[in-house]
C-alpha positions as CSV (number, residue, x, y, z in Angstrom):
1,X,-71.1,219.1,34.2
2,X,-73.7,221.1,34.1
3,X,-75.1,220.1,30.8
4,X,-75.6,216.4,32.1
5,X,-79.2,216.4,33.3
6,X,-81.4,212.9,34.1
7,X,-83.1,211.9,30.7
8,X,-86.9,211.3,30.8
9,X,-88.9,211.7,27.8
10,X,-89.4,216.0,27.9
11,X,-85.1,216.3,27.6
12,X,-85.2,213.1,24.9
13,X,-88.3,214.9,22.7
14,X,-86.2,218.8,23.1
15,X,-83.0,216.7,21.7
16,X,-84.1,214.3,19.4
17,X,-86.4,216.6,18.2
18,X,-83.9,219.7,17.3
19,X,-83.9,218.8,13.5
20,X,-84.4,222.5,12.0
21,X,-81.6,222.2,9.4
22,X,-82.8,218.7,7.7
23,X,-85.4,218.0,5.6
24,X,-86.9,215.5,8.9
25,X,-89.1,216.5,12.2
26,X,-90.1,214.2,15.2
27,X,-93.1,212.4,15.2
28,X,-93.6,210.1,18.2
29,X,-91.2,209.2,20.6
30,X,-91.5,206.3,23.2
31,X,-89.2,206.0,26.0
32,X,-88.4,202.8,26.7
33,X,-85.9,203.6,29.5
34,X,-86.5,202.3,33.1
35,X,-83.7,204.3,34.9
36,X,-82.1,207.9,35.4
37,X,-79.9,207.7,32.7
38,X,-77.6,210.6,32.1
39,X,-75.9,211.1,29.3
40,X,-74.0,215.0,28.3
41,X,-75.5,217.1,25.6
42,X,-72.9,216.3,23.4
43,X,-73.5,212.8,22.9
44,X,-76.9,212.9,22.5
45,X,-76.5,215.7,19.5
46,X,-73.9,213.1,18.0
47,X,-76.8,210.6,18.2
48,X,-79.2,212.9,16.7
49,X,-77.2,213.6,13.8
50,X,-75.7,209.8,13.3
51,X,-79.6,208.9,13.4
52,X,-80.3,211.9,10.3
53,X,-77.2,210.2,8.2
54,X,-79.5,206.9,8.5
55,X,-82.9,208.0,7.7
56,X,-80.6,210.2,4.8
57,X,-79.1,206.3,3.5
58,X,-82.5,204.7,3.7
59,X,-84.3,207.3,2.5
60,X,-82.0,207.2,-1.0
61,X,-82.2,203.5,-0.9
62,X,-84.8,202.4,-4.6
63,X,-88.0,201.8,-3.2
64,X,-88.8,198.6,-2.7
65,X,-92.9,198.0,-2.1
66,X,-95.1,199.9,-0.7
67,X,-94.7,202.8,1.8
68,X,-96.1,202.8,5.6
69,X,-96.8,205.6,7.5
70,X,-97.2,203.5,10.4
71,X,-92.9,202.6,10.7
72,X,-91.7,203.6,14.3
73,X,-87.9,204.2,14.5
74,X,-87.5,200.1,16.6
75,X,-88.3,199.6,12.1
76,X,-84.9,200.8,11.3
77,X,-82.7,199.2,13.9
78,X,-80.7,196.3,13.2
79,X,-82.2,192.9,14.6
80,X,-80.5,192.3,17.9
81,X,-80.8,188.7,17.2
82,X,-78.7,186.9,14.1
83,X,-82.1,184.8,13.5
84,X,-80.4,181.8,13.5
């Protein structure tokens, strides 16, 4: 398990910032992890690829309203509450 190290902010920025073959770049990353979580690099890479797929799908949708430059990744995630 040489590729499994604790996920600190630097490591998350390094892994999720590898967007070289995409039209995206990592802006600000906020680490909300409160424990020493460990994941293999392959899982981090899978997560990054899935994020890019979701961003590309959002980008391909017709634009509604105005564009905001201060949107965070958290804003792009589905809400965890059903809103009842």
